[in-house]
C-alpha positions as CSV (number, residue, x, y, z in Angstrom):
1,M,-72.6,66.5,42.5
2,L,-75.5,67.9,40.4
3,L,-73.1,69.0,37.7
4,L,-71.5,65.6,37.5
5,L,-75.0,64.0,37.0
6,L,-76.2,66.5,34.5
7,I,-73.2,66.8,32.2
8,P,-73.4,63.1,30.9
9,I,-77.2,63.3,30.5
10,A,-76.9,66.6,28.6
11,A,-74.1,65.3,26.4
12,K,-76.0,62.1,25.3
13,A,-79.4,63.8,24.8
14,Q,-80.7,65.3,21.5
15,M,-80.2,69.0,21.2
16,N,-82.9,70.9,23.1
17,N,-84.1,74.4,22.3
18,P,-81.5,75.0,19.6
19,Y,-82.5,78.7,19.1
20,V,-83.2,79.7,22.6
21,D,-79.9,81.7,22.9
22,D,-80.9,83.8,19.8
23,K,-83.6,85.7,21.7
24,L,-82.8,89.4,22.2
25,I,-84.4,89.5,25.7
26,H,-85.5,86.7,27.9
27,F,-86.5,86.4,31.6
28,G,-86.1,83.9,34.5
29,F,-85.8,83.5,38.2
30,F,-83.4,81.8,40.6
31,L,-83.4,80.0,43.9
32,G,-80.5,79.0,46.0
33,T,-78.5,79.2,49.2
34,N,-75.8,81.6,50.5
35,I,-73.1,81.8,53.1
36,M,-72.5,85.3,54.5
37,S,-69.3,86.5,56.3
38,Y,-67.4,89.7,57.1
39,G,-63.9,90.8,56.3
40,I,-62.9,92.4,59.7
41,T,-60.1,94.8,60.4
42,E,-59.6,95.3,64.2
43,T,-58.6,98.6,65.8
44,Q,-56.3,97.1,68.4
45,D,-57.3,100.0,70.7
46,T,-57.2,99.7,74.5
47,I,-60.7,99.8,75.8
48,D,-61.2,100.1,79.5
49,G,-57.8,98.5,80.0
50,E,-58.4,95.6,77.5
51,V,-57.5,94.9,73.9
52,Y,-60.3,93.0,72.1
53,H,-60.2,90.8,69.1
54,A,-63.1,89.9,66.8
55,R,-63.6,87.3,64.1
56,V,-66.5,85.6,62.4
57,S,-66.8,82.3,64.3
58,T,-69.6,80.6,62.5
59,V,-71.0,80.8,59.0
60,L,-74.6,79.6,58.6
61,P,-76.4,78.8,55.3
62,G,-79.1,81.3,54.2
63,F,-81.6,81.6,51.4
64,S,-81.5,83.6,48.1
65,V,-84.2,84.3,45.6
66,G,-84.4,86.7,42.7
67,F,-85.4,87.5,39.1
68,I,-83.4,87.6,35.8
69,T,-83.6,89.9,32.9
70,D,-81.2,89.0,30.2
71,L,-80.2,91.1,27.1
72,R,-78.2,89.4,24.3
73,L,-75.3,91.6,23.2
74,S,-73.4,89.1,21.0
75,R,-73.0,85.4,20.4
76,H,-71.0,85.0,23.5
77,L,-71.9,88.1,25.6
78,N,-75.0,88.9,27.6
79,L,-76.0,91.8,29.9
80,R,-78.1,90.7,33.0
81,L,-80.0,92.5,35.6
82,C,-80.7,90.2,38.6
83,P,-82.4,91.8,41.6
84,A,-82.3,89.5,44.6
85,L,-83.4,89.1,48.2
86,H,-81.0,87.3,50.5
87,F,-81.6,85.9,54.1
88,G,-78.6,85.2,56.2
89,Q,-76.7,85.6,59.5
90,R,-73.2,85.6,61.0
91,M,-71.8,85.0,64.4
92,I,-69.0,87.2,65.6
93,R,-66.8,86.0,68.5
94,Y,-64.9,88.4,70.8
95,K,-61.9,87.7,73.1
96,N,-59.5,89.9,75.0
97,E,-55.8,89.5,75.5
98,S,-56.0,89.2,79.2
99,G,-58.2,86.1,79.0
100,N,-60.8,87.6,81.5
101,P,-64.4,86.7,80.9
102,I,-66.3,89.2,78.7
103,R,-69.4,90.7,80.4
104,G,-71.9,92.7,78.4
105,S,-74.8,94.9,79.6
106,E,-77.2,91.9,80.1
107,D,-75.3,90.9,83.3
108,S,-74.2,87.7,81.7
109,Y,-71.0,86.5,80.0
110,R,-71.4,87.3,76.3
111,N,-68.5,86.8,73.9
112,E,-70.5,86.1,70.8
113,L,-73.0,88.2,68.9
114,E,-75.5,87.2,66.1
115,V,-75.9,89.6,63.2
116,L,-79.0,89.0,61.0
117,S,-79.1,90.3,57.5
118,L,-81.9,90.8,54.9
119,P,-80.4,92.6,52.0
120,I,-82.1,93.5,48.7
121,A,-79.4,93.6,46.0
122,I,-79.6,95.1,42.5
123,P,-76.6,93.9,40.6
124,L,-75.7,94.2,36.8
125,Y,-73.6,91.4,35.2
126,L,-71.8,90.6,32.1
127,K,-72.0,87.0,31.2
128,W,-69.5,85.5,28.8
129,S,-70.5,82.0,27.5
130,A,-68.3,79.4,25.7
131,E,-69.5,77.6,22.6
132,R,-72.5,75.4,23.2
133,E,-71.8,71.6,23.3
134,K,-75.1,69.8,22.6
135,N,-77.1,70.6,25.8
136,Y,-74.6,72.3,28.0
137,R,-72.7,75.6,27.8
138,P,-70.3,76.8,30.6
139,Y,-70.0,80.5,31.3
140,L,-68.2,83.1,33.4
141,I,-70.0,86.0,35.1
142,F,-68.8,89.3,36.5
143,G,-70.5,92.5,37.7
144,G,-71.4,94.7,40.6
145,G,-74.2,96.6,42.2
146,V,-75.8,98.1,45.3
147,Q,-77.8,96.7,48.2
148,Y,-79.8,97.8,51.1
149,D,-80.1,95.7,54.3
150,F,-83.5,95.5,56.0
151,G,-82.2,93.2,58.7
152,G,-80.6,94.0,62.0
153,Q,-82.1,95.2,65.3
154,K,-81.2,98.6,66.8
155,E,-81.4,97.2,70.3
156,R,-78.6,94.8,69.6
157,P,-75.0,95.8,70.6
158,L,-73.8,95.4,67.0
159,Y,-76.0,97.2,64.4
160,Q,-74.6,97.3,60.9
161,Q,-75.0,100.0,58.3
162,K,-77.7,99.6,55.7
163,F,-76.2,100.6,52.4
164,D,-73.4,98.8,50.6
165,Y,-71.9,98.5,47.1
166,F,-70.1,95.4,45.8
167,I,-68.5,93.4,43.0
168,D,-69.6,89.9,42.1
169,F,-67.9,87.2,40.1
170,G,-68.3,83.5,39.4
171,F,-69.1,80.8,36.9
172,G,-71.9,78.4,36.0
173,C,-73.2,76.2,33.2
174,D,-76.4,76.3,31.1
175,F,-78.2,73.0,30.8
176,Y,-80.7,72.9,28.0
177,M,-83.9,71.1,28.9
178,K,-86.8,70.5,26.6
179,W,-88.8,73.6,27.8
180,F,-86.2,75.7,29.7
181,K,-82.6,76.2,30.8
182,L,-81.4,75.1,34.2
183,C,-78.2,76.9,35.1
184,P,-76.3,76.1,38.4
185,E,-74.2,79.1,39.3
186,I,-71.8,80.0,42.1
187,K,-70.6,83.5,42.8
188,Y,-68.4,85.3,45.4
189,Q,-69.4,88.8,46.5
190,I,-67.1,91.4,48.0
191,G,-68.6,94.6,49.6
192,F,-66.6,97.8,49.9
193,A,-68.6,99.9,52.4
194,N,-67.6,99.9,56.1
195,M,-70.7,98.3,57.8
196,V,-69.7,99.3,61.3
197,T,-72.1,101.9,62.8
198,P,-70.0,104.2,65.0
199,V,-70.7,104.5,68.7
200,E,-71.5,108.2,68.2
201,Q,-74.4,107.3,66.0
202,R,-75.9,104.8,68.5
203,T,-78.5,106.1,70.9
204,N,-79.3,104.3,74.1
205,L,-76.3,102.0,73.7
206,P,-75.2,100.8,77.2
207,K,-71.7,101.8,78.1
208,Q,-70.8,98.2,78.8
209,D,-71.5,97.3,75.2
210,E,-69.4,99.9,73.5
211,F,-66.4,97.6,73.3
212,Y,-68.2,95.5,70.7
213,I,-68.1,98.4,68.3
214,R,-64.9,100.1,69.3
215,A,-62.9,96.8,68.6
216,L,-63.9,97.0,65.0
217,G,-62.1,99.3,62.6
218,R,-63.7,98.1,59.4
219,M,-66.3,95.3,58.7
220,R,-66.9,94.5,55.0
221,N,-69.6,92.2,53.6
222,Q,-68.6,88.9,52.0
223,M,-70.9,86.3,50.6
224,I,-70.8,83.1,48.6
225,T,-74.0,82.1,46.7
226,L,-75.0,78.9,45.0
227,V,-78.1,79.4,42.9
228,F,-80.1,77.5,40.3
229,N,-81.3,79.8,37.4
230,F,-84.5,78.8,35.5
231,E,-84.6,80.6,32.2
């Protein structure tokens, strides 16, 4: 909706900041929202006579903030370093094939777990921009990086690994204002590390809660971000 409003305004306005893209280096920041999820591969193992299945049942919007350092490589190509802090959470729902109620260690029926995340990401991107049309310029962006998650609580049944590496790709559009560029941008992130912490590495984990982990073979981070860059 924001793009539909801005494009006609930018097309009719006089050209703002005609030389802003000629700078060798420029800086900025971004604010936005995210939706975190997992790509889950189940083990299909029999655990205490039951086979459990797990899936992400609810995706909830989070918050993203970060900084931008942009290096001009050519007329259409830029190299960008964009360290970011993300706040987010997921809900994972479990069920068994027998249909019996799931009981965890808290002496209550518990078939859904909340996983909180607070990753700091350091990605490096290549940004390819089309030709500028008056006050807007669409672009594609691709890159990857590493992140470390400060979220999670060790006392919870599901405690994910901290370190991950990922690729990121998306698109956006530069809108040239009088004093700065406003750039709505959407990206999709795919993580490659297995975020499941094995039972053997968990201390003080109640025996009744081991099935939450043993049902998961692989669990990879996925995230969609919608941010607004101010440059």
